[in-house]
C-alpha positions as CSV (number, residue, x, y, z in Angstrom):
1,M,-11.6,25.8,-7.7
2,A,-8.2,25.4,-8.7
3,K,-6.3,23.1,-11.7
4,I,-3.3,20.8,-11.0
5,R,-2.5,19.3,-14.6
6,V,0.5,16.6,-14.4
7,K,2.0,16.4,-18.1
8,N,3.3,13.6,-20.1
9,L,4.3,11.5,-17.1
10,L,6.1,8.7,-19.2
11,I,6.5,5.2,-17.4
12,R,6.9,2.2,-18.5
13,T,4.8,-1.1,-17.9
14,Y,3.2,-4.3,-18.8
15,I,0.4,-2.7,-21.1
16,G,-1.9,-5.4,-23.2
17,F,-2.7,-9.0,-24.4
18,N,-0.3,-9.8,-27.1
19,P,2.6,-12.6,-26.4
20,E,5.1,-10.2,-26.8
21,E,2.7,-7.0,-24.8
22,L,3.1,-9.6,-22.0
23,I,6.3,-9.8,-21.6
24,N,8.2,-6.8,-22.3
25,K,7.3,-4.0,-21.1
26,Q,5.6,-0.5,-22.5
27,D,5.9,2.8,-22.7
28,V,2.7,5.0,-22.2
29,I,2.1,9.0,-21.3
30,I,0.1,9.8,-18.6
31,N,-2.0,13.0,-18.6
32,I,-3.5,14.4,-15.5
33,E,-6.0,16.9,-14.7
34,I,-6.9,17.4,-10.9
35,Q,-9.8,20.2,-9.9
36,T,-9.7,20.8,-5.9
37,D,-9.6,24.1,-3.5
38,I,-7.8,26.2,-2.2
39,P,-8.2,27.7,0.9
40,D,-8.3,31.6,1.1
41,A,-5.7,31.3,4.5
42,T,-3.2,29.2,2.5
43,L,-3.4,31.6,-0.5
44,K,-3.1,34.8,1.7
45,N,0.3,33.2,4.0
46,D,1.6,31.3,1.2
47,E,1.7,28.1,3.8
48,P,1.2,24.6,2.5
49,V,-1.3,23.9,4.6
50,D,-4.7,21.9,4.0
51,I,-3.7,21.8,0.1
52,L,-3.8,18.6,-2.1
53,D,0.1,17.0,-2.4
54,Y,0.0,16.3,-5.7
55,K,3.9,15.0,-5.6
56,T,2.0,12.2,-3.1
57,I,-0.8,11.9,-5.6
58,T,2.5,11.5,-8.9
59,K,4.4,8.8,-7.0
60,K,1.6,6.3,-6.4
61,I,0.7,6.9,-9.9
62,I,4.4,6.0,-10.7
63,T,4.4,3.0,-8.2
64,L,0.6,1.7,-9.5
65,V,1.9,1.6,-12.8
66,Q,5.4,0.7,-13.2
67,E,4.3,-2.1,-11.0
68,G,1.3,-3.5,-12.3
69,R,0.0,-5.8,-15.5
70,F,-2.7,-4.4,-17.6
71,K,-4.2,-6.2,-20.9
72,L,-6.6,-3.1,-21.2
73,L,-5.9,0.6,-21.7
74,E,-9.4,0.8,-20.3
75,V,-8.3,-0.5,-16.8
76,L,-5.0,1.0,-16.3
77,T,-6.8,4.8,-16.6
78,K,-9.6,3.8,-14.3
79,N,-7.1,2.4,-11.8
80,I,-4.9,5.8,-11.7
81,L,-8.8,8.0,-11.5
82,D,-9.7,5.9,-8.5
83,L,-6.1,6.2,-6.9
84,I,-6.5,9.7,-7.4
85,M,-10.2,10.3,-6.4
86,E,-9.5,8.5,-2.8
87,H,-7.8,11.8,-1.6
88,E,-11.1,13.6,0.2
89,K,-9.7,17.4,-1.3
90,V,-10.1,16.4,-5.0
91,T,-13.2,17.6,-6.6
92,S,-12.8,16.1,-9.7
93,A,-10.3,14.5,-11.9
94,K,-9.7,13.4,-15.4
95,V,-6.8,11.2,-16.8
96,E,-6.1,10.4,-20.4
97,V,-3.2,8.0,-20.9
98,D,-1.4,7.2,-24.8
99,K,0.1,3.9,-25.8
100,P,2.2,5.0,-28.3
101,H,2.4,2.7,-31.4
102,A,-0.1,0.8,-30.5
103,L,-1.5,0.8,-34.0
104,R,0.4,1.0,-37.1
105,F,0.2,4.5,-38.9
106,A,-0.6,6.0,-35.6
107,E,2.0,7.5,-33.1
108,S,-0.3,6.4,-30.2
109,V,-3.7,5.5,-29.3
110,S,-5.4,6.8,-25.9
111,L,-7.6,6.5,-23.8
112,E,-9.8,9.5,-21.3
113,M,-12.0,8.8,-18.1
114,E,-13.5,11.6,-16.0
115,V,-14.8,11.7,-12.8
116,K,-17.0,14.2,-10.6
117,R,-17.3,14.3,-6.7
């Protein structure tokens, strides 16, 4: 079992339901942890065969977030998690999405969700 982590993926999107949030994109910071199995043959041969392509998953997440509109942090986080779990090689995933400056006097608000197959 291996853990792949994508740390501090910074993307701009529409997030929130206040009037200014509906018309102005904001930054979100996404952290992802994906568990997957790596075949012994892959480790022995050092060839990218039968492995999870985290670059492709990350590109899909970027597209989802940049092109989407989300009122709730919960929905954004769940959509990212669902996208990751579409890949059969993923055994579990955890997603944390931070919304910087969502609350006065707080650096950020974050939401974390996790799912296992």
